[in-house]
C-alpha positions as CSV (number, residue, x, y, z in Angstrom):
1,X,0.0,0.0,0.0
2,X,1.5,3.3,-1.0
3,X,2.0,5.8,1.8
4,X,0.1,8.3,-0.3
5,X,-3.1,6.3,-0.3
6,X,-5.5,6.2,2.6
7,X,-6.4,2.7,3.9
8,X,-10.0,3.2,2.9
9,X,-9.1,4.1,-0.7
10,X,-6.7,1.1,-1.0
11,X,-9.3,-1.3,0.4
12,X,-11.9,0.0,-2.1
13,X,-9.4,-0.4,-5.0
14,X,-8.4,-3.9,-3.9
15,X,-12.0,-5.1,-3.6
16,X,-12.7,-3.7,-7.1
17,X,-9.7,-5.5,-8.5
18,X,-10.9,-8.8,-6.9
19,X,-14.4,-8.3,-8.2
20,X,-13.0,-7.9,-11.8
21,X,-11.2,-11.2,-11.3
22,X,-14.4,-12.9,-10.0
23,X,-12.8,-13.5,-6.6
24,X,-15.3,-13.1,-3.7
25,X,-14.1,-10.8,-0.9
26,X,-15.6,-8.7,1.8
27,X,-14.6,-6.4,4.7
28,X,-14.7,-8.4,8.0
29,X,-13.4,-5.4,10.1
30,X,-13.5,-1.8,9.1
31,X,-10.4,-0.1,10.4
32,X,-9.3,3.5,10.4
33,X,-10.0,5.1,7.0
34,X,-6.8,7.1,6.8
35,X,-4.1,5.1,8.5
36,X,-5.3,1.7,9.5
37,X,-3.2,-1.3,8.6
38,X,-4.8,-3.8,6.3
39,X,-4.7,-7.6,6.9
40,X,-5.9,-9.9,4.1
41,X,-7.3,-13.3,5.1
42,X,-7.2,-15.9,2.3
43,X,-9.8,-18.6,2.9
44,X,-9.4,-21.5,0.5
45,X,-12.7,-23.0,1.6
46,X,-11.1,-26.3,2.7
47,X,-10.7,-25.5,6.4
48,X,-7.4,-23.8,5.8
49,X,-6.6,-20.1,5.7
50,X,-3.7,-17.7,5.5
51,X,-3.4,-14.0,6.7
52,X,-1.1,-11.5,4.9
53,X,0.1,-8.3,6.4
54,X,2.2,-5.5,4.8
55,X,5.8,-5.4,6.1
56,X,9.1,-3.9,5.2
57,X,11.8,-6.1,3.7
58,X,14.8,-5.3,5.9
59,X,17.2,-6.4,3.1
60,X,15.8,-4.2,0.4
61,X,13.8,-1.6,2.3
62,X,10.8,-2.3,0.0
63,X,7.3,-3.1,1.3
64,X,6.1,-6.7,0.8
65,X,3.1,-8.8,1.8
66,X,4.2,-11.5,4.3
67,X,2.3,-14.3,6.0
68,X,1.2,-13.4,9.5
69,X,-0.6,-16.7,10.2
70,X,-1.6,-19.8,8.3
71,X,-3.2,-23.2,9.0
72,X,-6.5,-24.3,10.3
73,X,-9.1,-21.5,9.7
74,X,-10.1,-21.4,13.4
75,X,-6.5,-20.8,14.4
76,X,-6.1,-18.1,11.8
77,X,-9.3,-16.5,13.0
78,X,-8.0,-16.5,16.6
79,X,-4.8,-14.8,15.4
80,X,-6.9,-12.2,13.7
81,X,-8.9,-11.6,16.9
82,X,-5.7,-11.1,18.9
83,X,-4.5,-8.6,16.3
84,X,-7.8,-6.7,16.4
85,X,-7.8,-6.7,20.2
86,X,-4.4,-5.0,20.2
87,X,-5.3,-2.5,17.4
88,X,-8.9,-1.6,16.6
89,X,-7.7,0.5,13.6
90,X,-6.8,-2.7,11.6
91,X,-8.8,-3.5,8.5
92,X,-9.5,-7.2,7.8
93,X,-10.4,-8.2,4.3
94,X,-11.5,-11.9,3.7
95,X,-10.8,-13.3,0.2
96,X,-12.5,-16.6,-0.6
97,X,-10.9,-18.6,-3.4
98,X,-10.4,-22.4,-3.7
99,X,-7.4,-21.7,-6.0
100,X,-5.7,-19.6,-3.5
101,X,-5.8,-16.4,-5.5
102,X,-5.4,-13.1,-3.6
103,X,-3.8,-10.8,-6.3
104,X,-1.4,-9.3,-3.7
105,X,1.5,-10.2,-6.0
106,X,0.2,-8.1,-8.8
107,X,1.6,-4.7,-9.8
108,X,0.0,-1.9,-7.8
109,X,-0.8,-4.2,-5.0
110,X,2.6,-5.8,-4.5
111,X,4.7,-2.7,-4.5
């Protein structure tokens, strides 16, 4: 997410891009519109899930999406609840795709 974009704007653009790819997604938790961090939960609809968060790559200084939690969906949901308990400004977007598509590796979303 670019530092110039608000969280709300980035989320709206991300959801639109997912819709264009026919990938269901929805906002699970609405964070701070301007500066809230965004977590993306990928639900593969087989009892497994993965959560991505934006982080800095210490080696390159670039921003990258990294896995915060993965495994059984119930465990991933518990990790998300703990994050939300610590920071109520966090956005949580849930993406549902059996193929594991989340588009976070695409230009404009990955950099």
